[in-house]
N, C-alpha and C positions, 0 to 999 in steps of 0.2 A: 283623392276625390275631394272636391271643394264642398264646403258646408252650404246647404240650402237654407234660405230664410224660413222661419216658422210659417206654416200654412195656417189659414184661418181656423180650421177644425182639427189641427194636429193634436195627438195625444199629449205631447209635451206642453202645448199651450193650454190645454184643458187642465192639466195637473197644476201648472203654474198659477192659473186663474183661481182654482180652488184654494190653493195655499194663500195667495195674496188676499182674497176676499175674506176667508175665515180669520186670518190673522188680523186683518183690518177691523172686522166686526168685534172680535174679542178685545182688541186694543181700545176701540171707541167705548165699549161697555165699561171696561176697567177705568178709563179716564172719567167717564160720567159718574161712576160710583165713587171714585176718589174725590172728585170735586164736590159732590153732594154731601158726602160725609165730612169733608173738611169744612164746608160752610156751616153745617150743623154744629160741629165741635167748636168752631169759633164763637157761635152764638152762645153755647153753653159756657165757654170760658169768660164771656163778657157779662154773664148774669150777675156775678158777685163782685164786679169791679167797683160798684158804688160802696159796698160794705168795706172793701179794701181801702178805698179812698177815705171813708169816715174813720176807720181804725187808724190810718196814717195821720189824719187830722188830730185825733185824740192824743196820739203819741207826741206829735210835734207841740201841741198845747202844753202837755206835761213837761216837755223839755224847756219851753219858754218859762213856765212858772218856776221850775226847779232852779234854772240858771239865774233867774231874777232874784230868787230868795238867797242863793249862795252869794251873788254879788252884793246885795244889800246888806248881807250879814258881814262880809269880809272886805268888800270894796277893793278887790285886787284886779289889776288890769287884765290878766288872762281870763278871769271870770267874766269880765265885761265883754271881751271878744267872743267868748262862747255864747253869751246871752244874745248878742246881735246875730250870730250865725243861726242860732235856733229860731230867733224871731223871723229872719229872712225865710227859713225853711217853712215855718208856719204860714207866713203870708203867701208863699208859693202854692201851698196846698189849698188855702182859702180861695185863691184865684181860680181854682178848678171847679168851685161850687157854682150853683146857679145864682146869677145876679139880677135876673129879670122877674117881673111879676107875672105869674102863671096860675092856673087853677089847680094844678096837681098838688096834693098834700105834701108829699116829700120835697118837691121843689120849693114850696113856700117855706118849709122848715129850713131848707138850705139857705134861702135868701135871708131869713131871720138870723141864722148863725153867722152869715157874712156881716150883717149889721152889728151883731153883738161882738164879733171879732174886732171890728174897727173901734168900737167903744172900749174894748179891753185893751187894745194897743195904746189908745189915748190915755187911759188910766195908768198904764205901765210907764209911759213917758213922763206923765205928771209926777208919779211917785219918784222916778229917778231924778227929776229936776229938783223936787223938794228935798230929797236925800242929799244931793250935792250941795244945796243951799243950807243944810243943817236946820231946816224948819221942821222941828219934830212933830208939832201938832198937825200941820197940813200933810206931812208925809204919812203919819199914822192913819189919818182919815182917808187919804188917797190909796194907801196900800190895802186898807180894808175893802175899798171899792174893787180893787184888783182881784182880791181873793173871792169876793162875792160873785164878780163877773166870771171869774175862772170856773167856779162851781156851777154857775148857771149855764155857761157854755157846755161844760162837761155833761150836765144833765140833758141839755137839748141834743147834743151829739149822740148820747146813748139812746134817747127816745127815737131820734131819726134813724139810727142804726137798726133799731128793732123794727120800725115801720118798713124800712127798705128791705130788711131780711125777709119779712113776711111776704112782701111783694115778689122778691126774687125767688123765694121758695116755690111759689106758684108757677112762676115763669120757668124755673128749672124743671119742675115736674112735667110741664107741657113739652119743653124741649127734649127732655129725656124720652118721653113717649114717642115724640117725633123721630128721634134718633133710632130707637128700637124699630119703629115702623120702616124707616129708611133702610136699615141694615137688612131686615127681613125681605123687603121689596127688592133690594139690590141682589140679594142671594138668589131669590126666585128668578129674577130677570137674567142673572148670569147663568143659572142652571138651564133655563129655557133656551138661551142663546147657544150654549154648548150642545144641547140635545138637537136643536134645529140644524146647527152646523154639522154635527155628526151624521144626521139623517141625510143631509144634502150630499156630504162626501160619499156616503154609502151608495146613494142613488146614482151619482155621476160615475163612480168607479165601477159600479155594476154595469152601467151602460158601456164601459170600456172592456171589462173582463168577460161579460156574457158572450159577445161575438167571438172572442178568442177561444172560449171553452167550446163553442159550437164548431169552430174551425178545427180545433184540436181533435175533437171526437171524429169528425169527418176524415181528417188525415190519418188517425189511427185505424179507422175502418178500411181505408184505401190501402194502408200498409199491410193489413191482414188479408188483402186480396178481394175485398168487396168493392168491385168496380161499379155496381149498380146502385150504390147509395145515392140518395137525393143530394143535389148540389146545395150547399149552404147559401141561404139568402141573407146577405148582410148589406144593409143600405147606409152604413156610416160613411162619412166623408173624410175619415182619417186614414192612417196607415193600415189599419185592420181591413177597411173596405178595399183598399188597393191590393193587399195580400190575398183577400178572398177572391177578388176578380181574377188575379193571376192564377190562383190555385184552380178555380173553376175552368179556366181556359186550358190549363194543363191536363186536368182530368177529362175534359171533353176530347182533347187531342188523343189521349191514351185510349179512351173508349173507341174512338173512330179507328185507331190503328188496330185494336183488337178485333173489331168487327170486320175490317178489311182483311185481316189475317184469316179469320174464320171463313170468310167467303172464298178466299184463294185456296184455303185448305180443302173446302168442299169441292170446288171445281177440279182441283188436282186429284183428289181421291176418286172422283167419278171417271176421270180420264184413265187412271192407272189400274184400277181394280175392276175385274170382270164379274166376280162373284159378289153377291149382295152382302153376305156375312163378312167376308174379308174386307170389303170396302168400309163397312161400319166400324169394324175393329181398328182398321188403319186410321180412319178419320178421328176416332176417339183418342188413339195413342198420339197422333201428331198434334191434335188440338191441345192436349195436356202439355205436350213438350213445348209447343210454341208459346202457350200462356205462361209457362215457367221461365222461358228464355226470351223475353221481350228485348228487342234490339237495344243494347245500351246506348248506341249512338243516337237513336231516336229520343231516348230519355234525356240524354245530355243536351241535344239540340232543343228539346222542349223546355228544359230548365233554363238554358241560356236565353231562349226567346222570352221566357217569363222574367228573367233578370233584366234584360234590355228594356222590356216594357215597363218594369218597375222604375228603372233609372230615368226613362223618358217622362214618366208621370211624377217623378220627384219623390217616390217612396223609397228612400234610402235604406231603411231597416229591412223592407221586403227584399230589396236588391241584394243586400248582404246575406240575408237568410237563404235565398235561393242559390246564390253563388256558393255558399258553404255547402249546401246540399249537393250541388253538382260536383264540387271537388271531392266530397265524401264518397259519392257513388262511383265516381271515376276511379278513385283509388281502390274501392272495395271490390271491383270486378277484375282486378289483376289476379294472376295466377297465385294460388296460395303458397306455392313453393318458390316464388320469385324473391330474390334478395332485395333489401332496401337499406336505408340508413336510419339511424336514431332520429336525425333531423326530420325526415319525412314522416316517421311515426308520430313525432310530437306535433307536426303540422296537421296531420289528419285527425289527431286526437283533439286539437284545438277546434277544428271544424265540427267534430261530433259534440263537444261540450257546448259550443254555440247553439247548435240545433236543439240539444236537450234543454238548454236554458230557455229558449223560446217556447219549446213545447210545454215545459213545466213552469212557465212564467217566472223564471229566475229564482226558484226557491232554494237553489244551492249555489255556492260560490266555488271558484276554481283558482288554485294557486300553483305556480310553478317556481321551482328553484333549480336552475339549469347551469351547469358548467359548459359553456359554449366550446371549450376545447375538445369535448368528447362527442359532439353531435354528428361527426362524419364517420363514425364506426359503423360497420355493417351489422345487420341483424335480419331475421326472417320478417316478412311482411305480415300485417294484421295481427300483431302481438299486443301492443300497448292499448289500442282502442277497446278490444274485448275485456281487458282487465279493468279499464275505467267504467265500461258499461256494466260489468259485474258488480263494481262498487256502488253504482247508482241503483241497479235493480235489487240487490240483496243487502245494501247497506243503508242508504239514505233516502230511498224512494218513498218510504212510509212516513218520513219526518215532514211535519207541516212547514217548518222553516228552520234555518240555521245549519242545513246540510253543507258539507264542505268536502271537496276532492282536492288532494294535493299530489303533485308529481314532482319527484326530485331526481336529479341526475348528478352523480358525483363519483369520484374515484376513491378506492379503498383497497390497499394491499394488492396493487397490480390488477385490480378488477374494476370494471365499470358497474356501478350500482344504479339500477333504474327502479325507483320505488313508487308505487301507487298506493295512497292511503286515503281513508275516509273516516269520518267521525260518527258513523252510523251505529247500528245495533250491535256490531261486533260479530265474532265467530267463536264457536265452542271448540274445545280440544278434539272432540269426536268428529266434528265437521272437518277440521284441519287434517286429521288422520285419514279420513275417507278420501279427501281430495288428493293428498300426496301419494296415497296407495292406489289411486285410480278406481276407487269403489264408489265414487259419487255418481248418482243417477244422471244420465245424460240430459233428461228433461230439465233438471234443476240447474245444470251448469251451462246450458245453452243460452246465448244471448240473442237479441233480435237481429244481430248481424249474421247469424247462422254459424258462428264459430264458438264452440264450447270451450270451457275452461280446460277440460282434459285434452282437447285438441291443441290448445296453446302449450300446455306443459309437455305434451308428447313431441311437438315440433321443436321446442327449445332444447329438450334433451337430445333429440336426434341431430340437431344442427350443431350443437357445441360438444356433443359426445360426453356429457356429464349429467349425473342425477342431481348435482348440487347447484344447477343453474337457476332453479326456481324455488322460492319459499313463500308460504302464506302463513301469517301469524296475527296474533292480537296486537292492536296498536298500543303504544306506550301511554296514551291518554284516552283509550277507548277506540272503538271502531276496528277496522281491519287494514292490514298492510300486505300488499303483494310485492315481492322483491325479486327482480331479475338480476342475476350476477353474471356479467359478461367478461370473459378473460380478455385483457388488453393485448396480449401477445399472440392471440389467435389470428391466423391469416385465413381469410375466406375469399 
């Protein structure tokens, strides 16, 4: 079957839209929060940049003064080189200070330091020139100016550093409060976004699941024989609406057939019976019989008609579901003593698992491990499906999620092992003893298919002529395992 394009209101498209929109909103919120926080942090980092610059200026000034002193004292070429390197570094730092006339106190102080630095460098160059010329008097006077200017610049740098620090402390406090507010606001915004997204997801998914629950309850009532139940009214434009329409048409057809059968029965009873009491008794007996034995071919034709209608309307999931139901009922009405193969039993079990997963909204998983070399061996019909149904009803049906059914087919010591296991609530030793000895209550062992566990065990033992053909036990990791042991050398 070719894949159909997504319809405008399909369930798949709805779920994809929810996922994309929710993820997009959360991504946008996180990007906004990250950008806002990053911007605020950068502002905080820049608050004390002026203090760092002034500390660097003070350090470079110290380097110039110390290197000058060492060179004037020892007059060695390497020391001269170190002096010029430190002077260049100092001048580079001074170049970062304010050079223009402005009204801000700290910027005025920076401009004054720039001027004093120029004077300081001029004094340094004069002292070096007089030192090289061995003019002791001028050198001493000039060096004294260098020292005085050095101390004056240091004093002004320290004063400016203090002023800038006070200004920055106020700015830092404001930015810190702004950061705290941003963090709190972002957290609230993120929480609100998550809550709104969650509420929206619940609202949309409820709109999908509620019609399914309604349809499931109606199907259960019909399965229990209530043909007079009100038809479910589902107006959704997705696959659920298509399934509901097909189900309603099928139910109306069955009701019409039952009514027609009743009318024919009444007419036939009036023609055949002369006495009023015998007529009433015969009518009641025949009516009950006919109600219990609705023509299977009509049921199959109705299901096939629903499947064809679903395919024409593009409801592929509905088509597959009805098709699986038809296959399951067709197999189920075979004679109970008719032979089949392991392959056919596995196929009808696949149909049943599909139907149950639709009924219970996929709350359990199904896993098969099959040795395909063994699937053509003969076995009694309607054996495997009742075991799987028993695992669902008594093992995993009460689990909200995480239920799992496993079917394994493998050979062991000249025998074929067919194992049905679940991860449900498990089984006690007393329950195992009652089942194996045939003491289990029939009401508890009977499945919705009408075939009880005792019936399965009895037919297996009679078919293979051995009591060792069936075992039920506790699973190795919890749950219950039902094991059928089929002799490979048995000819049937």
